[in-house]
C-alpha positions as CSV (number, residue, x, y, z in Angstrom):
1,X,15.5,-12.9,3.9
2,X,13.8,-16.1,4.9
3,X,12.0,-18.1,2.2
4,X,9.3,-20.6,2.2
5,X,8.4,-23.2,-0.5
6,X,4.8,-23.1,-1.7
7,X,2.7,-24.8,-4.4
8,X,1.0,-22.3,-6.6
9,X,-1.7,-22.7,-9.2
10,X,-2.1,-19.9,-11.7
11,X,-3.5,-19.2,-15.2
12,X,-1.2,-20.6,-18.0
13,X,-1.1,-17.2,-19.8
14,X,-0.2,-15.4,-16.6
15,X,2.6,-18.0,-15.9
16,X,4.0,-17.6,-19.4
17,X,4.0,-13.8,-19.1
18,X,5.7,-14.0,-15.7
19,X,8.4,-16.4,-17.0
20,X,9.1,-14.0,-19.9
21,X,9.2,-11.0,-17.6
22,X,11.5,-12.8,-15.2
23,X,13.8,-13.8,-18.1
24,X,13.8,-10.2,-19.4
25,X,14.7,-8.9,-15.9
26,X,17.4,-11.5,-15.6
27,X,16.0,-13.0,-12.4
28,X,14.5,-16.4,-11.5
29,X,10.7,-16.9,-11.8
30,X,10.6,-17.3,-8.0
31,X,12.4,-13.9,-7.4
32,X,10.2,-12.2,-10.0
33,X,7.0,-13.6,-8.4
34,X,8.2,-12.7,-5.0
35,X,8.9,-9.1,-6.1
36,X,5.5,-8.9,-7.8
37,X,3.8,-10.1,-4.7
38,X,5.6,-7.5,-2.6
39,X,4.7,-4.7,-5.0
40,X,1.0,-5.8,-5.0
41,X,1.0,-6.0,-1.2
42,X,2.5,-2.5,-0.9
43,X,0.0,-1.0,-3.4
44,X,-2.8,-2.7,-1.4
45,X,-1.6,-1.3,1.9
46,X,-1.3,2.2,0.3
47,X,-4.9,2.1,-1.0
48,X,-6.1,1.1,2.4
49,X,-4.1,3.8,4.1
50,X,-5.4,6.4,1.6
51,X,-8.9,5.4,2.2
52,X,-8.4,5.7,6.0
53,X,-6.8,9.1,5.5
54,X,-9.9,10.2,3.5
55,X,-12.1,9.2,6.4
56,X,-9.9,10.9,9.0
57,X,-9.8,14.1,7.0
58,X,-13.6,14.4,7.4
59,X,-13.4,13.4,11.1
60,X,-10.7,16.0,11.9
61,X,-11.7,18.7,9.4
62,X,-12.3,21.4,12.1
63,X,-9.7,20.1,14.5
64,X,-7.1,22.9,13.8
65,X,-9.7,25.7,14.0
66,X,-11.0,24.3,17.3
67,X,-7.5,24.0,18.8
68,X,-6.7,27.6,17.7
69,X,-9.9,28.9,19.2
70,X,-9.1,27.2,22.5
71,X,-5.5,28.4,22.5
72,X,-6.0,32.0,21.4
73,X,-9.4,33.0,22.5
74,X,-9.5,36.3,24.3
75,X,-11.4,37.0,27.5
76,X,-14.5,39.2,26.9
77,X,-13.7,42.7,28.0
C-alpha cells in the first residue's frame, strides 16, 4: 500500500492516548493512526449510506406493489 508523509497537529491528550494504544497493539503510531483513520472513514461512509437508504425506502415504498399490480393484473371480464 502506498504511503504519504504528512504533518499533523492534534491535542496532546489524544496523541498520548494514541501512542499508548499503538504500543498496546504492538504497532507503530503511524500504523495505528492509519488504521484509526480507515475505521473512521468506513464508519462515516456507512452512516451516509444508511441515511441514503432511509430516504430511498420512502421513495420506493410502494414500488413492489406497483410492479406486482402491473405484472399480475387481470383483464376485467
